[in-house]
C-alpha positions in Angstrom: -3.7 -16.9 -6.1 -5.1 -16.7 -2.5 -7.3 -19.4 -1.0 -9.9 -18.0 1.4 -11.8 -19.5 4.2 -15.0 -17.5 5.0 -17.0 -18.0 8.1 -20.6 -17.4 7.1 -21.8 -17.5 10.7 -19.7 -14.4 11.6 -21.2 -12.1 8.9 -23.4 -9.5 10.5 -26.8 -9.9 8.9 -27.3 -6.1 8.8 -24.3 -5.8 6.4 -25.9 -8.0 3.8 -27.4 -5.9 1.0 -30.1 -7.1 -1.4 -29.9 -5.7 -4.9 -32.8 -5.0 -7.2 -32.2 -8.4 -8.9 -32.9 -10.2 -5.6 -29.3 -11.3 -5.1 -27.6 -10.7 -1.8 -24.1 -9.1 -1.5 -21.6 -8.1 1.2 -18.6 -5.8 0.8 -15.4 -7.4 2.2 -11.8 -6.3 2.6 -8.9 -8.7 1.9 -5.8 -7.5 3.7 -2.3 -8.8 3.7 -0.9 -9.7 7.2 2.4 -8.3 8.3 3.4 -11.8 9.5 2.0 -15.2 8.7 -0.5 -16.4 11.3 -0.4 -19.5 13.4 -1.9 -21.6 10.6 0.2 -20.1 7.9 -2.5 -17.6 6.9 -1.1 -14.6 5.0 -4.3 -12.5 4.6 -7.3 -11.5 6.7 -10.9 -11.1 5.5 -13.1 -8.5 7.2 -16.4 -6.8 6.6 -16.1 -3.4 4.9 -16.9 -0.4 7.2 -18.9 2.6 6.2 -17.3 6.0 6.4 -19.2 6.7 9.6 -18.0 3.4 11.1 -14.4 4.2 10.2 -14.6 7.7 11.7 -16.2 6.5 14.9 -13.5 3.8 15.3 -15.9 0.9 15.1 -14.5 -2.5 15.7 -13.3 -4.5 12.6 -15.4 -7.7 12.1 -13.1 -10.5 10.8 -14.9 -13.2 8.9 -12.1 -15.2 7.4 -8.5 -15.7 6.5 -6.5 -16.6 3.5 -3.3 -18.2 2.4 -1.3 -17.0 -0.6 -0.4 -19.8 -3.0 2.5 -19.3 -5.3 3.2 -22.2 -7.6 6.8 -23.1 -8.1 7.9 -21.5 -11.4 11.7 -21.7 -11.2 13.3 -24.1 -13.7 16.4 -26.1 -13.0 19.2 -25.8 -15.5 18.3 -29.2 -16.9 14.6 -28.2 -17.4 15.7 -24.9 -19.1 17.9 -26.9 -21.5 15.0 -29.2 -22.3 12.7 -26.3 -23.5 12.1 -26.2 -27.2 14.1 -23.5 -29.1 12.2 -20.8 -31.0 13.5 -18.5 -33.6 11.7 -15.4 -32.8 12.3 -12.2 -34.9 12.5 -10.0 -31.8 
């Protein structure tokens, strides 16, 4: 699970598309950082670029950040011993 913080004020209005059903959408890119940021963020959120924008080297517009959450799943030896036994045929 990754928790995201999105800054709505930083979204370029021209990047918001309206669909035939009247709802508004924006294409975003969630990228993993090489190193955790100053606030522990492990991912960045940016506005997707068109092919033309990528080819022209247009600046990336960052609109948020995220932090990966991994619940602790390791069991202690005592917890493992306390699990119910199952007789499975495989």
